[in-house]
C-alpha positions in Angstrom: -25.1 -13.5 -20.9 -21.6 -12.8 -21.4 -20.5 -8.7 -21.2 -19.2 -6.5 -23.8 -15.5 -6.2 -22.9 -15.2 -2.7 -24.2 -17.6 -2.0 -21.4 -15.0 -2.5 -19.1 -11.5 -1.7 -20.5 -11.3 1.7 -19.4 -11.3 0.5 -16.1 -9.3 -2.2 -16.2 -11.8 -4.7 -15.7 -12.5 -8.7 -16.8 -15.4 -10.2 -15.7 -13.9 -13.7 -15.3 -15.5 -17.5 -15.0 -14.1 -18.3 -11.6 -14.2 -22.3 -10.9 -15.0 -23.1 -7.6 -15.1 -26.7 -5.7 -17.6 -28.8 -6.1 -20.6 -29.4 -3.3 -18.9 -32.2 -1.5 -15.8 -31.0 -1.2 -14.6 -29.9 2.3 -14.0 -26.1 2.2 -12.5 -26.0 5.4 -9.8 -28.6 3.6 -10.2 -27.2 0.7 -9.3 -23.4 1.6 -5.5 -22.2 2.9 -3.5 -19.2 3.9 -1.7 -17.2 2.1 1.7 -19.1 0.5 3.5 -15.7 1.8 2.7 -16.3 5.8 4.2 -18.3 8.2 7.5 -18.6 6.4 9.3 -18.5 9.5 7.4 -21.2 11.3 7.1 -24.9 9.5 5.1 -25.8 12.0 2.3 -23.9 10.8 2.5 -25.6 7.4 3.5 -29.2 9.3 -0.1 -29.3 10.8 -1.8 -28.1 7.7 -0.6 -31.1 5.8 -1.5 -33.0 8.6 -5.5 -31.6 8.5 -5.5 -31.5 4.8 -3.7 -35.1 3.9 -4.8 -36.4 0.1 -8.2 -34.5 0.3 -9.0 -31.5 -2.1 -7.3 -28.9 -1.3 -5.0 -25.6 -2.7 -2.8 -26.6 -0.5 -2.1 -29.2 -2.8 -1.7 -26.1 -5.6 0.6 -23.3 -4.0 4.1 -23.7 -3.3 4.4 -22.2 0.4 7.4 -20.0 0.8 8.7 -21.5 3.3 9.8 -24.5 0.8 11.3 -22.2 -1.2 14.4 -23.0 -0.1 14.6 -26.1 0.4 15.7 -29.8 -1.8 13.0 -30.6 -4.4 11.0 -27.1 -5.0 11.4 -28.0 -8.4 9.7 -31.0 -8.3 7.0 -29.9 -5.5 6.2 -27.3 -8.7 5.6 -29.9 -10.9 3.2 -32.1 -8.3 1.5 -28.9 -8.1 1.0 -28.4 -12.0 0.0 -32.2 -12.3 -2.6 -31.6 -9.2 -4.1 -28.5 -11.3 -4.8 -30.9 -14.3 -6.0 -34.3 -12.4 -8.7 -31.7 -10.2 -9.8 -30.4 -13.4 -10.2 -33.8 -15.1 -11.8 -35.5 -12.1 -14.5 -32.6 -11.7 -12.5 -31.6 -8.6 -13.9 -27.8 -9.6 -16.6 -26.4 -11.2 -17.2 -23.7 -13.5 -19.6 -20.7 -12.0 -21.4 -18.1 -14.9 -19.3 -15.5 -15.9 -19.2 -13.2 -13.1 -18.2 -12.1 -9.7 -17.9 -13.0 -6.3 -18.5 -11.2 -3.3 -17.2 -11.9 -0.2 -17.6 -11.4 4.0 -14.1 -12.8 6.0 -14.7 -12.7 9.0 -11.2 -13.5 11.2 -11.0 -15.1 14.6 -12.2 -12.0 16.5 -16.0 -11.9 14.0 -14.3 -8.5 12.9 -15.7 -9.0 9.3 -14.0 -7.3 5.8 -16.1 -7.3 3.0 -14.3 -8.0 -0.9 -15.3 -8.0 -4.4 -13.7 -11.2 -6.3 -12.7 -9.8 -10.5 -10.4 -10.0 -12.8 -7.9 -7.2 -13.7 -5.9 -6.2 -16.9 -2.4 -7.0 -16.8 -2.4 -4.3 -19.6 -3.1 -1.5 -16.9 -0.6 -2.7 -14.7 2.8 -1.9 -14.0 5.2 -2.3 -10.9 8.2 -0.4 -11.6 8.2 2.9 -9.2 7.3 5.6 -11.0 4.4 3.6 -12.3 1.9 6.1 -13.8 -0.8 3.0 -14.6 -4.1 2.6 -13.6 -3.1 -0.6 -11.3 -0.2 0.0 -9.4 2.4 -1.8 -7.4 2.6 0.3 -3.8 5.8 -1.5 -2.4 8.9 -2.2 -3.6 8.9 -5.0 -6.0 12.1 -7.5 -5.5 12.9 -8.9 -9.2 14.7 -11.6 -7.7 11.9 -13.1 -5.5 10.1 -13.1 -9.1 11.6 -16.4 -10.8 9.7 -19.2 -8.1 6.8 -18.0 -8.5 6.7 -17.4 -12.8 7.8 -21.4 -12.2 4.4 -22.0 -10.9 2.7 -20.3 -12.9 4.8 -20.5 -15.9 2.8 -24.5 -17.1 0.3 -23.6 -14.5 -3.4 -24.4 -16.4 -5.7 -22.5 -12.8 -4.7 -19.7 -11.2 -5.3 -19.7 -6.8 -5.0 -16.2 -6.4 -4.5 -14.4 -2.9 -3.9 -10.6 -4.4 -6.1 -8.3 -2.8 -6.0 -4.8 -4.2 -7.4 -1.8 -2.6 -9.7 0.6 -3.9 -10.0 4.3 -2.0 -13.8 4.0 -1.9 -14.8 6.7 1.1 -18.4 6.5 0.3 -18.9 2.9 -0.4 -20.0 3.0 -3.8 -18.6 0.0 -5.4 -18.4 -3.2 -2.8 -20.7 -2.1 0.0 -24.1 -1.5 -1.8 -23.9 -5.4 -2.8 -24.7 -6.9 0.3 -28.3 -5.3 -0.1 -28.8 -7.2 -3.4 -30.5 -10.6 -3.1 -27.4 -12.7 -4.8 -26.9 -16.7 -4.4 -24.7 -18.2 -2.0 -22.3 -19.9 -3.5 -20.1 -21.3 0.2 -20.0 -20.6 3.9 -17.5 -22.1 5.9 -15.4 -21.9 8.7 -11.5 -22.0 8.2 -8.7 -23.9 8.7 -6.3 -23.5 12.2 -8.9 -21.0 14.1 -8.8 -18.0 11.4 -12.3 -17.4 11.7 -15.4 -17.4 8.4 -15.9 -16.6 5.1 -18.7 -16.5 2.6 -19.6 -16.0 -1.0 -22.5 -15.0 -3.3 -22.6 -15.3 -6.7 -22.9 -12.0 -8.9 -24.3 -12.9 -12.3 -26.8 -10.1 -13.3 -25.3 -7.9 -15.8 -27.0 -4.9 -14.8 -25.4 -5.6 -11.5 -21.8 -6.1 -12.6 -23.2 -2.8 -14.9 -23.4 -0.9 -11.8 -20.1 -2.1 -10.5 -18.3 -0.8 -13.6 -20.7 2.4 -13.1 -19.4 2.8 -9.9 -16.0 2.2 -10.7 -16.2 4.6 -13.5 -17.2 7.9 -11.0 -13.9 6.4 -8.2 -11.9 7.0 -11.5 -13.4 10.3 -12.4 -13.1 11.2 -8.9 -9.5 10.6 -8.2 -8.9 12.5 -11.8 -6.3 15.1 -11.6 -5.3 17.5 -14.4 -1.7 16.6 -15.8 -1.6 13.3 -13.7 -2.6 9.9 -14.9 -4.8 8.2 -11.8 -4.7 5.5 -10.0 -7.6 3.3 -9.4 -6.5 0.2 -8.4 -3.5 -0.4 -6.0 -2.2 -3.8 -4.7 -2.8 -4.3 -1.1 -1.4 -7.9 -1.0 0.2 -10.3 -3.4 1.9 -8.1 -5.1 5.0 -10.3 -6.1 2.3 -12.7 -7.2 1.1 -10.2 -10.0 4.4 -9.2 -11.0 5.0 -12.8 -11.9 1.6 -13.7 -13.8 2.3 -9.8 -15.4 5.8 -10.5 -17.1 4.3 -14.1 -18.3 2.2 -11.8 -19.7 4.7 -9.9 -21.3 6.2 -12.8 -22.5 2.7 -14.3 -24.4 1.8 -10.5 -25.2 5.2 -10.9 -27.8 4.1 -13.8 -29.4 0.5 -14.0 -29.3 -1.6 -12.7 -32.8 -3.5 -9.2 -32.3 -6.9 -10.9 -32.5 -5.7 -12.9 -29.5 -4.7 -10.4 -27.2 -8.0 -9.0 -25.8 -9.6 -12.5 -24.8 -6.7 -14.0 -24.0 -7.1 -15.4 -20.0 -3.7 -15.0 -19.2 -3.9 -11.0 -20.0 -6.4 -11.0 -17.1 -5.6 -11.8 -13.1 -8.2 -12.8 -10.3 -7.8 -10.5 -7.4 -9.8 -9.5 -4.3 -11.1 -5.5 -4.4 -11.4 -4.3 -1.0 -12.6 -1.0 -0.2 -9.1 0.7 1.9 -12.1 2.7 4.2 -13.9 -1.0 5.1 -13.6 -0.9 8.8 -12.4 -4.4 8.8 -9.2 -3.5 6.9 -6.4 -3.5 9.4 -3.1 -2.2 8.1 -0.4 -4.1 10.3 3.1 -3.3 10.1 5.4 -6.2 8.5 8.2 -6.7 11.4 11.8 -7.8 10.4 13.4 -10.7 12.0 17.5 -11.1 11.9 19.1 -14.5 12.3 22.3 -15.0 13.2 23.5 -12.1 15.3 23.8 -10.3 18.3 21.6 -7.2 19.9 25.1 -5.8 20.9 26.5 -6.0 17.4 23.7 -4.8 15.5 22.8 -1.5 17.8 26.6 -0.7 17.4 25.9 -0.5 13.9 22.8 1.4 13.8 24.9 3.8 16.3 27.9 4.3 13.5 25.2 4.2 9.9 22.7 6.7 11.1 25.3 9.4 12.7 27.1 8.5 9.4 23.8 9.5 7.7 23.8 12.8 9.4 20.9 11.5 12.1 20.4 11.4 15.8 20.6 7.9 17.1 19.2 7.0 20.9 18.9 3.4 22.3 17.3 2.9 26.0 16.9 -0.6 27.2 13.3 -2.1 28.6 12.6 -5.1 30.8 8.9 -4.8 29.2 8.8 -6.1 25.8 5.1 -5.2 25.9 5.4 -1.7 26.7 7.8 -1.3 23.8 5.5 -2.8 21.8 2.9 0.0 22.6 5.6 2.9 22.6 6.4 2.0 18.9 2.4 1.7 17.9 1.5 4.7 19.3 4.4 7.0 18.1 3.5 9.5 16.2 5.9 12.7 14.9 7.2 14.1 11.3 11.1 14.7 13.0 11.6 11.5 14.2 11.2 7.5 13.9 10.8 5.3 16.8 11.1 0.9 16.2 11.7 -1.6 18.9 14.0 -4.7 19.5 13.9 -7.8 21.1 16.3 -10.0 22.0 17.2 -13.1 23.8 17.5 -11.6 26.9 17.2 -7.6 25.9 14.3 -5.9 24.6 14.2 -1.3 23.9 13.4 1.4 21.9 15.6 2.7 19.1 14.8 6.4 17.6 16.4 8.2 15.2 16.1 12.2 15.2 16.5 14.1 11.8 14.9 10.9 9.6 16.6 10.6 6.1 13.8 9.1 4.8 9.7 9.7 5.5 9.0 6.2 7.0 9.8 4.3 9.5 10.1 1.3 7.3 12.5 2.9 4.9 15.0 4.4 7.8 15.6 1.0 9.6 15.2 -0.9 6.3 18.1 1.2 4.5 20.4 -0.2 7.7 19.4 -3.7 7.5 20.0 -3.7 4.1 23.4 -2.2 4.5 24.3 -4.2 7.3 22.8 -7.4 6.1 25.5 -6.9 2.9 28.2 -6.7 5.3 27.8 -9.8 7.1 26.3 -12.4 3.8 26.1 -14.9 7.0 23.1 -12.9 9.0 19.8 -14.0 7.3 16.3 -11.7 7.2 12.6 -12.4 7.4 9.9 -10.5 7.7 7.1 -11.6 10.0 3.4 -10.8 9.9 2.4 -10.1 14.1 3.8 -9.0 17.1 3.3 -12.5 18.6 5.3 -14.1 15.6 8.1 -11.3 17.0 7.8 -11.8 20.5 8.1 -15.9 19.9 11.1 -16.1 17.2 12.7 -12.4 18.3 13.5 -13.7 22.1 15.3 -17.0 20.6 19.3 -17.3 20.6 20.8 -15.5 18.2 18.0 -14.0 16.4 17.2 -10.6 16.7 13.7 -8.9 16.1 12.7 -5.6 15.3 8.9 -3.9 16.0 7.6 -1.1 13.5 4.6 1.0 13.4 1.6 0.7 11.0 0.6 3.8 8.6 -2.1 5.5 8.2 -4.3 3.7 5.9 -6.4 6.9 5.1 -3.9 8.9 3.7 -2.2 5.8 1.5 -3.4 6.6 -1.8 -2.2 9.9 -1.3 1.5 8.5 -0.1 1.2 6.3 -3.4 0.7 9.0 -5.9 3.1 12.1 -4.4 6.3 9.7 -3.7 5.8 6.0 -5.6 5.7 2.7 -4.1 6.7 2.4 -0.7 9.6 0.3 0.7 9.0 -4.0 0.6 7.1 -5.6 3.1 6.0 -1.4 4.5 2.7 -2.9 5.7 0.1 -6.1 5.5 -3.7 -6.2 5.7 -4.5 -7.8 9.0 -2.2 -10.2 10.8 -1.4 -13.6 9.6 -4.6 -15.1 9.9 -6.7 -12.2 8.4 -5.2 -13.1 5.3 -6.9 -13.8 2.3 -7.8 -17.8 2.0 -7.3 -19.7 -1.6 -10.9 -20.4 -2.6 -11.7 -19.3 -6.0 -9.9 -20.5 -9.0 -9.6 -19.8 -12.4 -8.3 -21.4 -16.2 -5.4 -19.7 -17.7 -4.5 -21.2 -20.8 -7.6 -22.4 -23.3 -6.9 -26.3 -23.2 -4.8 -28.7 -20.8 
């Protein structure tokens, strides 16, 4: 049964037709972690390539960011688009009924995170820092990072999302009640590389879909403030992928006829909705890693930079990297910012008093941007997981930085008050906790 979209446009919701792999496809090989993970660990992606081989897999449909700067990137994108068409023509992917997918994602520790796969209206989304739309970016969008994503999506006939979108639903009225309903099982599979397990259920009943829409309407009313435009959805992961989809939609919208705008497939993007109050949702910091430098040079430059800002600077060395990480994780103060550093033969804690910015991430990133502008040979990466910082930061020529997590329960208020946070401020769990590609959706009407 087709649901009238007029019921859902005010909440930016669209009922998609989702495609899933054929029943004989090995889902452990099919489902691959988000492309923006393990960006400084090519060995991870080499293991994935070996494990998958030529089996049907989303590995053949995505461009891992570890390969973005490598030779032959354009050829990879051509192969991706060709493989998408192959999978559709060969029946690898099967259309489901119009509806949603309820997701139970367990990480390798057995901790469960609940989600709901839906499509959101890109007309209701804006990634600029001062946006007042229903769907908003939570971190700064780096425009220079959009072209490769746009290039992948531009000629794609499928979208395979790793985008996670947050709801501020403290009473759990949208997603949680669905687990009490009797829903058809769609998939149930372990995830590769010891990353846990994922189970999906079909949400096709029009009455249940209307209940979800009603709950979102109530949530929207609860966050509405007189004189302000409310934010219902906050991008938790995949902001640059969603921004690329938005950029392409704006191009299409400028040439499409009015009668095609409402139901054009590129107007919508497939995402996973998650309640920010879900006990299985961890807000982890995204750490920083510098290449081709030394801790002495970095700390000396930091001291000069922060003192010029009028902030106090204090650095203490340590012999215990784990103690450094714990000190950073447990630090909580409005008048000082604490982050840790780790290099080949040293580690320590840096404290900035009277910081010029509201978050530790911003305090550190402003320095790093200024430092990197002076030394173009020094490169930076954004690292998910403290273990990766410990491994990579301790290598010769590298310096890693530990950052503390932010409070997820104040997250929506922070975005509403201050706008988008600095880029790469937080992560929804560590690398192998991330969303694995599984569901697909057609984004063009014909091959």
